[in-house]
Backbone as a printed PyTorch tensor [residue, N CA C, xyz], in Angstrom:
tensor([[[ 17.1250,   4.0760,  11.6350],
         [ 18.0590,   2.9910,  11.9180],
         [ 18.6430,   2.4310,  10.6200]],

        [[ 17.7560,   2.2680,   9.6070],
         [ 18.2260,   1.7400,   8.3250],
         [ 19.1650,   2.7270,   7.6500]],

        [[ 18.9090,   4.0280,   7.8650],
         [ 19.7600,   5.0540,   7.2720],
         [ 21.1770,   4.9510,   7.8370]],

        [[ 21.2850,   4.6750,   9.1480],
         [ 22.6000,   4.5500,   9.7770],
         [ 23.3140,   3.3100,   9.2510]],

        [[ 22.6030,   2.2060,   9.1630],
         [ 23.2070,   0.9870,   8.6480],
         [ 23.6430,   1.1560,   7.1960]],

        [[ 22.8150,   1.8630,   6.3960],
         [ 23.1570,   2.0910,   4.9980],
         [ 24.4020,   2.9800,   4.8900]],

        [[ 24.4720,   3.9860,   5.7590],
         [ 25.6160,   4.8960,   5.7490],
         [ 26.8960,   4.1520,   6.1560]],

        [[ 26.7900,   3.3060,   7.1830],
         [ 27.9530,   2.5190,   7.6070],
         [ 28.3850,   1.5550,   6.5130]],

        [[ 27.4170,   0.9270,   5.8610],
         [ 27.7360,  -0.0070,   4.7800],
         [ 28.4330,   0.7320,   3.6370]],

        [[ 27.9410,   1.9270,   3.3530],
         [ 28.5430,   2.7230,   2.2810],
         [ 29.9900,   3.0620,   2.6380]],

        [[ 30.2170,   3.4770,   3.8900],
         [ 31.5740,   3.8250,   4.3150],
         [ 32.5040,   2.6110,   4.2550]],

        [[ 32.0120,   1.4720,   4.6950],
         [ 32.8410,   0.2640,   4.6550],
         [ 33.2190,  -0.0890,   3.2210]],

        [[ 32.2570,  -0.0050,   2.3150],
         [ 32.5480,  -0.3240,   0.9100],
         [ 33.5160,   0.6880,   0.3140]],

        [[ 33.3550,   1.9670,   0.6660],
         [ 34.2670,   2.9920,   0.1470],
         [ 35.6830,   2.7950,   0.6940]],

        [[ 35.7930,   2.4600,   1.9770],
         [ 37.1270,   2.2060,   2.5370],
         [ 37.7810,   1.0090,   1.8560]],

        [[ 37.0240,  -0.0440,   1.6110],
         [ 37.5780,  -1.1990,   0.9000],
         [ 38.0010,  -0.8090,  -0.5130]],

        [[ 37.2210,   0.0610,  -1.1500],
         [ 37.5590,   0.5420,  -2.5000],
         [ 38.8580,   1.3410,  -2.4670]],

        [[ 38.9790,   2.2390,  -1.4900],
         [ 40.1740,   3.0810,  -1.3970],
         [ 41.4020,   2.2420,  -1.0510]],

        [[ 41.2500,   1.2750,  -0.1540],
         [ 42.3750,   0.4290,   0.2490],
         [ 42.6940,  -0.6470,  -0.7880]],

        [[ 41.8160,  -0.8380,  -1.7750],
         [ 42.0500,  -1.8470,  -2.8110],
         [ 41.7750,  -3.2640,  -2.3390]],

        [[ 40.8680,  -3.4190,  -1.3840],
         [ 40.5690,  -4.7380,  -0.8320],
         [ 39.3280,  -5.3820,  -1.4460]],

        [[ 38.5910,  -4.6610,  -2.2970],
         [ 37.3660,  -5.2220,  -2.8590],
         [ 37.6570,  -5.9530,  -4.1700]],

        [[ 36.7090,  -6.7610,  -4.5800],
         [ 36.8770,  -7.5230,  -5.8260],
         [ 36.7020,  -6.5990,  -7.0320]],

        [[ 36.9950,  -7.1070,  -8.2130],
         [ 36.9140,  -6.3100,  -9.4390],
         [ 35.4750,  -5.8850,  -9.7280]],

        [[ 34.5290,  -6.7870,  -9.5000],
         [ 33.1180,  -6.4560,  -9.7330],
         [ 32.6520,  -5.3790,  -8.7630]],

        [[ 33.0390,  -5.4980,  -7.4820],
         [ 32.6760,  -4.4700,  -6.4950],
         [ 33.3270,  -3.1410,  -6.8310]],

        [[ 34.5600,  -3.1890,  -7.3120],
         [ 35.2610,  -1.9460,  -7.6650],
         [ 34.5250,  -1.2100,  -8.7850]],

        [[ 34.1000,  -1.9380,  -9.7930],
         [ 33.3680,  -1.3120, -10.9120],
         [ 32.0210,  -0.7800, -10.4390]],

        [[ 31.3360,  -1.5160,  -9.5810],
         [ 30.0220,  -1.0840,  -9.0730],
         [ 30.1820,   0.1920,  -8.2430]],

        [[ 31.2180,   0.2450,  -7.3860],
         [ 31.4230,   1.4220,  -6.5390],
         [ 31.8280,   2.6240,  -7.3830]],

        [[ 32.6360,   2.4280,  -8.4170],
         [ 33.0000,   3.5320,  -9.3230],
         [ 31.7640,   4.0920, -10.0000]],

        [[ 30.8730,   3.2210, -10.4250],
         [ 29.6420,   3.6740, -11.0790],
         [ 28.7770,   4.4570, -10.0840]],

        [[ 28.6990,   3.9790,  -8.8440],
         [ 27.9110,   4.6950,  -7.8330],
         [ 28.5250,   6.0490,  -7.5160]],

        [[ 29.8400,   6.1380,  -7.4620],
         [ 30.4960,   7.4170,  -7.1840],
         [ 30.2480,   8.4020,  -8.3100]],

        [[ 30.2670,   7.9320,  -9.5490],
         [ 30.0640,   8.8050, -10.7080],
         [ 28.6060,   9.2270, -10.8720]],

        [[ 27.6650,   8.3890, -10.4190],
         [ 26.2480,   8.6930, -10.6740],
         [ 25.5190,   9.2410,  -9.4530]],

        [[ 25.8860,   8.8590,  -8.2480],
         [ 25.1370,   9.2370,  -7.0400],
         [ 25.8860,  10.3220,  -6.2840]],

        [[ 25.1690,  11.4450,  -5.9770],
         [ 25.7950,  12.5670,  -5.2810],
         [ 26.1960,  12.1880,  -3.8430]],

        [[ 25.3560,  11.3750,  -3.1600],
         [ 25.6540,  10.9740,  -1.7880],
         [ 26.9370,  10.1380,  -1.7390]],

        [[ 27.0780,   9.2120,  -2.6810],
         [ 28.2920,   8.3770,  -2.7530],
         [ 29.5080,   9.2440,  -3.0780]],

        [[ 29.3130,  10.1950,  -3.9890],
         [ 30.4170,  11.0720,  -4.3690],
         [ 30.8710,  11.9170,  -3.1770]],

        [[ 29.9020,  12.4500,  -2.4160],
         [ 30.2140,  13.2710,  -1.2530],
         [ 30.9520,  12.4480,  -0.1880]],

        [[ 30.4750,  11.2330,   0.1080],
         [ 31.1340,  10.3610,   1.0890],
         [ 32.5380,   9.9840,   0.6290]],

        [[ 32.6810,   9.7170,  -0.6860],
         [ 33.9900,   9.3490,  -1.2230],
         [ 34.9900,  10.4760,  -1.0150]],

        [[ 34.5650,  11.7120,  -1.2620],
         [ 35.4530,  12.8610,  -1.0870],
         [ 35.8410,  13.0380,   0.3820]],

        [[ 34.8710,  12.8400,   1.2980],
         [ 35.1690,  12.9520,   2.7290],
         [ 36.1920,  11.8920,   3.1560]],

        [[ 35.9770,  10.6820,   2.7020],
         [ 36.8580,   9.5870,   3.1170],
         [ 38.2500,   9.7490,   2.5160]],

        [[ 38.3340,  10.1740,   1.2530],
         [ 39.6650,  10.3790,   0.6550],
         [ 40.4000,  11.5330,   1.3320]],

        [[ 39.6620,  12.5540,   1.7670],
         [ 40.2890,  13.6660,   2.4940],
         [ 40.8400,  13.1760,   3.8360]],

        [[ 40.0560,  12.3630,   4.5490],
         [ 40.5160,  11.8020,   5.8260],
         [ 41.7220,  10.9000,   5.5900]],

        [[ 41.6530,  10.0800,   4.5500],
         [ 42.7390,   9.1510,   4.2380],
         [ 44.0280,   9.8990,   3.9170]],

        [[ 43.9280,  10.9600,   3.1270],
         [ 45.1370,  11.7140,   2.7670],
         [ 45.6950,  12.4750,   3.9740]],

        [[ 44.8110,  12.9860,   4.8440],
         [ 45.3110,  13.6830,   6.0330],
         [ 45.9790,  12.6970,   6.9930]],

        [[ 45.4450,  11.4880,   7.0790],
         [ 46.0780,  10.4660,   7.9170],
         [ 47.4440,  10.0790,   7.3640]],

        [[ 47.5210,   9.9320,   6.0530],
         [ 48.7900,   9.5270,   5.4350],
         [ 49.8540,  10.6100,   5.6000]],

        [[ 49.4510,  11.8660,   5.5200],
         [ 50.4470,  12.9400,   5.6460],
         [ 50.8280,  13.1790,   7.1070]],

        [[ 49.8880,  12.9620,   8.0290],
         [ 50.1570,  13.2210,   9.4430],
         [ 51.0230,  12.1400,  10.0760]],

        [[ 50.9380,  10.9630,   9.5400],
         [ 51.6790,   9.8440,  10.1310],
         [ 53.0080,   9.6670,   9.4130]],

        [[ 54.0620,  10.0130,  10.0910],
         [ 55.3920,   9.8030,   9.5430],
         [ 55.9370,   8.5000,  10.0970]],

        [[ 56.7060,   7.8380,   9.3130],
         [ 57.3280,   6.5990,   9.7600],
         [ 58.4350,   6.9550,  10.7480]],

        [[ 58.3540,   6.3530,  11.9200],
         [ 59.3740,   6.6110,  12.9180],
         [ 60.6130,   5.7720,  12.6150]],

        [[ 61.7300,   6.4150,  12.6920],
         [ 62.9900,   5.7430,  12.4420],
         [ 63.6350,   5.4110,  13.7900]],

        [[ 64.1910,   4.2200,  13.9190],
         [ 64.8780,   3.9120,  15.1770],
         [ 66.1570,   4.7330,  15.2920]],

        [[ 66.6160,   4.8800,  16.5090],
         [ 67.8180,   5.6670,  16.7250],
         [ 69.0070,   4.9940,  16.0380]],

        [[ 70.0600,   5.7670,  15.8680],
         [ 71.2360,   5.2610,  15.1710],
         [ 71.8870,   4.1170,  15.9460]],

        [[ 71.7810,   4.1130,  17.2790],
         [ 72.4090,   3.0760,  18.0860],
         [ 71.4540,   1.9140,  18.3950]],

        [[ 70.2960,   1.9040,  17.7830],
         [ 69.3100,   0.8720,  18.1100],
         [ 69.8790,  -0.5350,  17.9200]],

        [[ 70.4770,  -0.7830,  16.7790],
         [ 71.0320,  -2.1110,  16.5040],
         [ 72.1360,  -2.4480,  17.4890]],

        [[ 72.9860,  -1.4840,  17.7730],
         [ 74.0710,  -1.7250,  18.7240],
         [ 73.5280,  -1.9980,  20.1170]],

        [[ 72.4960,  -1.2580,  20.5270],
         [ 71.8970,  -1.4660,  21.8540],
         [ 71.3040,  -2.8700,  21.9630]],

        [[ 70.6300,  -3.3160,  20.9150],
         [ 70.0420,  -4.6560,  20.9270],
         [ 71.1360,  -5.7100,  21.0090]],

        [[ 72.1750,  -5.5520,  20.2160],
         [ 73.2620,  -6.5350,  20.2190],
         [ 73.9760,  -6.5600,  21.5730]],

        [[ 74.1550,  -5.4180,  22.2140],
         [ 74.7790,  -5.3840,  23.5310],
         [ 73.8980,  -6.0530,  24.5810]],

        [[ 72.5810,  -5.8490,  24.4800],
         [ 71.6610,  -6.4870,  25.4260],
         [ 71.6760,  -8.0010,  25.2530]],

        [[ 71.7580,  -8.4630,  24.0140],
         [ 71.7990,  -9.9050,  23.7540],
         [ 73.1250, -10.4820,  24.2320]],

        [[ 74.1850,  -9.7390,  24.0980],
         [ 75.4970, -10.2340,  24.5240],
         [ 75.5740, -10.4280,  26.0350]],

        [[ 74.8090,  -9.6650,  26.7980],
         [ 74.8300,  -9.7810,  28.2540],
         [ 74.0150, -10.9530,  28.7870]],

        [[ 73.2070, -11.5660,  27.9440],
         [ 72.3660, -12.6850,  28.3790],
         [ 73.2240, -13.9400,  28.4650]],

        [[ 73.0840, -14.6610,  29.5660],
         [ 73.8440, -15.9050,  29.7380],
         [ 73.2570, -17.0020,  28.8640]],

        [[ 74.1190, -17.7530,  28.2430],
         [ 73.6880, -18.8590,  27.4050],
         [ 73.3290, -20.0310,  28.3000]],

        [[ 72.2280, -20.7030,  27.9880],
         [ 71.7860, -21.8410,  28.8020],
         [ 72.8290, -22.9540,  28.7190]],

        [[ 73.0740, -23.6210,  29.8400],
         [ 74.0490, -24.7190,  29.8190],
         [ 73.5230, -25.8900,  28.9990]],

        [[ 74.4200, -26.7930,  28.6740],
         [ 74.0530, -27.9520,  27.8710],
         [ 73.0320, -28.8060,  28.6280]],

        [[ 72.2260, -29.5430,  27.8860],
         [ 71.1740, -30.3470,  28.5080],
         [ 71.7480, -31.4930,  29.3280]],

        [[ 72.9980, -31.8080,  29.1400],
         [ 73.6170, -32.8870,  29.9040],
         [ 73.5720, -32.5800,  31.4050]],

        [[ 73.6440, -31.3110,  31.7560],
         [ 73.6220, -30.9250,  33.1600],
         [ 72.2180, -31.0320,  33.7500]],

        [[ 71.1930, -31.0190,  32.9290],
         [ 69.8300, -31.0960,  33.4230],
         [ 69.4720, -32.5050,  33.8830]],

        [[ 70.0910, -33.5090,  33.3030],
         [ 69.7570, -34.8940,  33.5960],
         [ 70.8580, -35.4910,  34.4610]],

        [[ 70.4780, -35.9900,  35.6140],
         [ 71.4270, -36.6180,  36.5070],
         [ 71.5830, -38.0770,  36.0800]],

        [[ 72.7720, -38.4640,  35.6890],
         [ 72.9900, -39.8030,  35.1500],
         [ 72.7700, -40.8850,  36.2000]],

        [[ 73.0310, -40.5980,  37.4760],
         [ 72.8300, -41.6240,  38.5000],
         [ 71.3520, -41.9420,  38.6790]],

        [[ 70.4920, -40.9510,  38.5080],
         [ 69.0520, -41.2060,  38.5910],
         [ 68.6110, -42.0870,  37.4280]],

        [[ 69.1070, -41.7800,  36.2540],
         [ 68.7500, -42.5820,  35.0770],
         [ 69.2450, -44.0170,  35.2470]],

        [[ 70.4610, -44.1630,  35.7570],
         [ 70.9940, -45.5140,  35.9620],
         [ 70.1970, -46.2680,  37.0140]],

        [[ 69.7610, -45.5880,  38.0720],
         [ 68.9530, -46.2190,  39.1110],
         [ 67.6140, -46.6980,  38.5810]],

        [[ 66.9770, -45.8720,  37.7720],
         [ 65.6970, -46.2620,  37.1720],
         [ 65.8990, -47.4360,  36.2320]],

        [[ 66.9450, -47.3870,  35.4220],
         [ 67.2290, -48.4920,  34.5020],
         [ 67.5160, -49.7750,  35.2670]],

        [[ 68.2760, -49.6950,  36.3710],
         [ 68.5850, -50.8880,  37.1760],
         [ 67.3090, -51.4760,  37.7680]],

        [[ 66.4050, -50.6180,  38.2400],
         [ 65.1410, -51.1090,  38.7820],
         [ 64.3630, -51.9010,  37.7370]],

        [[ 64.2490, -51.3530,  36.5400],
         [ 63.4880, -52.0440,  35.5070],
         [ 64.1910, -53.3210,  35.0490]],

        [[ 65.4950, -53.2950,  34.9410],
         [ 66.2280, -54.5060,  34.5290],
         [ 66.0620, -55.5980,  35.5700]],

        [[ 66.1920, -55.2600,  36.8560],
         [ 66.0190, -56.2560,  37.9160],
         [ 64.5970, -56.7940,  37.9160]],

        [[ 63.6240, -55.9150,  37.7050],
         [ 62.2270, -56.3630,  37.6610],
         [ 61.9890, -57.3290,  36.5060]],

        [[ 62.5040, -57.0170,  35.3450],
         [ 62.3040, -57.8660,  34.1670],
         [ 63.0000, -59.2080,  34.3530]],

        [[ 64.2460, -59.1740,  34.8520],
         [ 64.9890, -60.4280,  35.0510],
         [ 64.2870, -61.3030,  36.0910]],

        [[ 63.8210, -60.7190,  37.1880],
         [ 63.1480, -61.5250,  38.2130],
         [ 61.8370, -62.1000,  37.6940]],

        [[ 61.0920, -61.3380,  36.9220],
         [ 59.8540, -61.8740,  36.3450],
         [ 60.1350, -62.9910,  35.3440]],

        [[ 61.1700, -62.8190,  34.5340],
         [ 61.5470, -63.8810,  33.5940],
         [ 61.9990, -65.1320,  34.3440]],

        [[ 62.7890, -64.9350,  35.3960],
         [ 63.2310, -66.0830,  36.1920],
         [ 62.0640, -66.8120,  36.8220]],

        [[ 61.1210, -66.0970,  37.3650],
         [ 59.9400, -66.7120,  37.9690],
         [ 59.1250, -67.4660,  36.9120]],

        [[ 58.9660, -66.8520,  35.7420],
         [ 58.1900, -67.4980,  34.6720],
         [ 58.9050, -68.7540,  34.1820]],

        [[ 60.2100, -68.7040,  34.0320],
         [ 60.9490, -69.8820,  33.5680],
         [ 60.9540, -70.9970,  34.6090]],

        [[ 61.0000, -70.6330,  35.8740],
         [ 61.0040, -71.6540,  36.9280],
         [ 59.6670, -72.3810,  37.0110]],

        [[ 58.5940, -71.7000,  36.7100],
         [ 57.2700, -72.3050,  36.8040],
         [ 56.7190, -72.7360,  35.4520]],

        [[ 57.5250, -72.6650,  34.4270],
         [ 57.0540, -73.0440,  33.0980],
         [ 56.9480, -74.5610,  32.9780]],

        [[ 55.9860, -74.9930,  32.2130],
         [ 55.8180, -76.4290,  31.9260],
         [ 56.4520, -76.6700,  30.5720]],

        [[ 57.5560, -77.4040,  30.5390],
         [ 58.3740, -77.5190,  29.3530],
         [ 57.9450, -78.6370,  28.4220]],

        [[ 57.0350, -79.4810,  28.8110],
         [ 56.6210, -80.5770,  27.9320],
         [ 55.1230, -80.7760,  28.0460]],

        [[ 54.6120, -81.6010,  27.1660],
         [ 53.1910, -81.9100,  27.1810],
         [ 52.8720, -83.1000,  28.0650]],

        [[ 53.8750, -83.6110,  28.7390],
         [ 53.6560, -84.7610,  29.6070],
         [ 52.8240, -84.3340,  30.8060]],

        [[ 52.1130, -85.2740,  31.4050],
         [ 51.2880, -84.9220,  32.5580],
         [ 52.0950, -84.3880,  33.7280]],

        [[ 53.2960, -84.8970,  33.9330],
         [ 54.1410, -84.4130,  35.0130],
         [ 55.2200, -83.5020,  34.4370]],

        [[ 55.5490, -82.4420,  35.1620],
         [ 56.5810, -81.5400,  34.6990],
         [ 57.9590, -82.0930,  35.0040]],

        [[ 58.9760, -81.4360,  34.4640],
         [ 60.3580, -81.8530,  34.6580],
         [ 60.7350, -81.7310,  36.1300]],

        [[ 60.2220, -80.7190,  36.8120],
         [ 60.5590, -80.5120,  38.2200],
         [ 60.1030, -81.6910,  39.0700]],

        [[ 58.9370, -82.2690,  38.7520],
         [ 58.4520, -83.4130,  39.5240],
         [ 59.2690, -84.6730,  39.2280]],

        [[ 59.6840, -84.8730,  37.9880],
         [ 60.4690, -86.0560,  37.6220],
         [ 61.8370, -86.0410,  38.2910]],

        [[ 62.4260, -84.8450,  38.4000],
         [ 63.7670, -84.7400,  38.9770],
         [ 63.7200, -84.5530,  40.4960]],

        [[ 62.5450, -84.5830,  41.0440],
         [ 62.3400, -84.3820,  42.4840],
         [ 62.8800, -83.0340,  42.9810]],

        [[ 62.7660, -82.0110,  42.1390],
         [ 63.1530, -80.6620,  42.5460],
         [ 61.9580, -80.0650,  43.2780]],

        [[ 62.1750, -79.5720,  44.4580],
         [ 61.0320, -79.0030,  45.1880],
         [ 60.5050, -77.7550,  44.4810]],

        [[ 59.2060, -77.6700,  44.4240],
         [ 58.5790, -76.5230,  43.7640],
         [ 58.6300, -75.3220,  44.7050]],

        [[ 59.0130, -74.1910,  44.1600],
         [ 59.1180, -72.9750,  44.9550],
         [ 57.7380, -72.3290,  45.0270]],

        [[ 57.2420, -72.1920,  46.2390],
         [ 55.9340, -71.5680,  46.4390],
         [ 56.1370, -70.1360,  46.9280]],

        [[ 55.8570, -69.1870,  46.0400],
         [ 56.0710, -67.7800,  46.3700],
         [ 54.7980, -67.0910,  46.8510]],

        [[ 53.6980, -67.8170,  46.9430],
         [ 52.4380, -67.1950,  47.3380],
         [ 52.4820, -66.5780,  48.7380]],

        [[ 53.2340, -67.1430,  49.7000],
         [ 53.2580, -66.4540,  51.0020],
         [ 53.9540, -65.0970,  50.9260]],

        [[ 54.8540, -64.9310,  49.9490],
         [ 55.5650, -63.6620,  49.8340],
         [ 54.7610, -62.6210,  49.0710]],

        [[ 53.8820, -63.0730,  48.1840],
         [ 53.0860, -62.1520,  47.3740],
         [ 51.6940, -62.0020,  47.9860]],

        [[ 51.6330, -61.4920,  49.1900],
         [ 50.3580, -61.2160,  49.8190],
         [ 50.1940, -59.7040,  49.9270]],

        [[ 49.1030, -59.2630,  50.4860],
         [ 48.8180, -57.8270,  50.4920],
         [ 49.8280, -57.0420,  51.3210]],

        [[ 50.3090, -57.5830,  52.4270],
         [ 51.2790, -56.8290,  53.2220],
         [ 52.6040, -56.6850,  52.4760]],

        [[ 52.9890, -57.7040,  51.7020],
         [ 54.2110, -57.6200,  50.8960],
         [ 54.0930, -56.4810,  49.8810]],

        [[ 52.9760, -56.4410,  49.1820],
         [ 52.7950, -55.3800,  48.1890],
         [ 52.6880, -54.0180,  48.8490]],

        [[ 52.0750, -53.9230,  49.9960],
         [ 51.9980, -52.6440,  50.6990],
         [ 53.3870, -52.1520,  51.0850]],

        [[ 54.2450, -53.0460,  51.5400],
         [ 55.6140, -52.6600,  51.8940],
         [ 56.3720, -52.1810,  50.6560]],

        [[ 56.2530, -52.9250,  49.5460],
         [ 56.9370, -52.5370,  48.3010],
         [ 56.4370, -51.1790,  47.8130]],

        [[ 55.1340, -50.9730,  47.8360],
         [ 54.5900, -49.6880,  47.3900],
         [ 55.0750, -48.5730,  48.3110]],

        [[ 55.0980, -48.8260,  49.6190],
         [ 55.5990, -47.8130,  50.5570],
         [ 57.0440, -47.4550,  50.2820]],

        [[ 57.8780, -48.4570,  50.0370],
         [ 59.2900, -48.2030,  49.7290],
         [ 59.4190, -47.3930,  48.4410]],

        [[ 58.6360, -47.7510,  47.4150],
         [ 58.6880, -47.0110,  46.1510],
         [ 58.2350, -45.5700,  46.3200]],

        [[ 57.2100, -45.3410,  47.1450],
         [ 56.7560, -43.9660,  47.3810],
         [ 57.8450, -43.1630,  48.0870]],

        [[ 58.4790, -43.7410,  49.0870],
         [ 59.5460, -43.0390,  49.8060],
         [ 60.7130, -42.7390,  48.8640]],

        [[ 61.1050, -43.7280,  48.0430],
         [ 62.1970, -43.4860,  47.0910],
         [ 61.8160, -42.4070,  46.0790]],

        [[ 60.5700, -42.4310,  45.6230],
         [ 60.1120, -41.4000,  44.6880],
         [ 60.1570, -40.0150,  45.3050]],

        [[ 59.7510, -39.9010,  46.5700],
         [ 59.8010, -38.6070,  47.2410],
         [ 61.2440, -38.1390,  47.4430]],

        [[ 62.1520, -39.0700,  47.7230],
         [ 63.5600, -38.7020,  47.8650],
         [ 64.1090, -38.1750,  46.5450]],

        [[ 63.7910, -38.8630,  45.4570],
         [ 64.2600, -38.4150,  44.1410],
         [ 63.6630, -37.0530,  43.7990]],

        [[ 62.3660, -36.8710,  44.0890],
         [ 61.7250, -35.5860,  43.8290],
         [ 62.3870, -34.4720,  44.6420]],

        [[ 62.7150, -34.7530,  45.9070],
         [ 63.3880, -33.7760,  46.7450],
         [ 64.7530, -33.4130,  46.1760]],

        [[ 65.4990, -34.4180,  45.7200],
         [ 66.8210, -34.1410,  45.1350],
         [ 66.7060, -33.2690,  43.8900]],

        [[ 65.7410, -33.5710,  43.0400],
         [ 65.5620, -32.8020,  41.8080],
         [ 65.1670, -31.3690,  42.1380]],

        [[ 64.2330, -31.2090,  43.0810],
         [ 63.7950, -29.8610,  43.4410],
         [ 64.9270, -29.0510,  44.0800]],

        [[ 65.7430, -29.6880,  44.9270],
         [ 66.8760, -28.9770,  45.5270],
         [ 67.8720, -28.5440,  44.4630]],

        [[ 68.1360, -29.4300,  43.5100],
         [ 69.0860, -29.0880,  42.4450],
         [ 68.5380, -27.9330,  41.6150]],

        [[ 67.2250, -27.9610,  41.3460],
         [ 66.6020, -26.8970,  40.5640],
         [ 66.6770, -25.5740,  41.3160]],

        [[ 66.3820, -25.5880,  42.6140],
         [ 66.4580, -24.3650,  43.4120],
         [ 67.8820, -23.8380,  43.4900]],

        [[ 68.8480, -24.7330,  43.6280],
         [ 70.2500, -24.3020,  43.6760],
         [ 70.6650, -23.6590,  42.3730]],

        [[ 70.2310, -24.2230,  41.2410],
         [ 70.6070, -23.6430,  39.9490],
         [ 69.9340, -22.2890,  39.7540]],

        [[ 68.6920, -22.1270,  40.2340],
         [ 68.0330, -20.8290,  40.1230],
         [ 68.7220, -19.7940,  41.0040]],

        [[ 69.1560, -20.2060,  42.1930],
         [ 69.8790, -19.2810,  43.0630],
         [ 71.2000, -18.8650,  42.4370]],

        [[ 71.8910, -19.7950,  41.7920],
         [ 73.1540, -19.4800,  41.1380],
         [ 72.9320, -18.4940,  39.9930]],

        [[ 71.8250, -18.6490,  39.2640],
         [ 71.5300, -17.7130,  38.1690],
         [ 71.2630, -16.3210,  38.7230]],

        [[ 70.5380, -16.2550,  39.8440],
         [ 70.2490, -14.9470,  40.4420],
         [ 71.5350, -14.2800,  40.9300]],

        [[ 72.4410, -15.0570,  41.5080],
         [ 73.7030, -14.5000,  41.9800],
         [ 74.5390, -14.0480,  40.8050]],

        [[ 74.5220, -14.7980,  39.6900],
         [ 75.2990, -14.4220,  38.5090],
         [ 74.7820, -13.1180,  37.8930]],

        [[ 73.4690, -12.9180,  37.8930],
         [ 72.9170, -11.7080,  37.2760],
         [ 73.1370, -10.4770,  38.1300]],

        [[ 73.3640, -10.6650,  39.4400],
         [ 73.5950,  -9.5180,  40.3170],
         [ 75.0410,  -9.1430,  40.2320]]])
């Protein structure tokens, strides 16, 4: 078993020597072993014979004369992807932006209406006899369930529109390639 491992190690070192992948110290050590040891010399001759036969047997393949032209013609037939502007539906973006703007404005309005503007014990709303708006009956669990349900339905509608548009564009590409 050790003889096989030693033989494999010797071959690996000789291949590295022949390919020029070993360090300078290893190169000098292997040269000394080749010059002094008959087994190393014999293996070196076998490996160099195999290496030279491989180098002579393997010719570099040249591409055909029309290779470049064939590649350029194949690239010319490929459709260029449309601009990214077509990928994004502006009405969807505007709808999402309107939702967030309305949400922010309504939250700011609610916060400003219920804000205490002074350090006095009574707020300005009580001094001016403005009735306080009580929104707690509207913000109950059924209200939030309805809002979440509406948002889920709107989200599914938007997802359906996007998927239909994507399928239509894929069908158009298939028709164009045929």
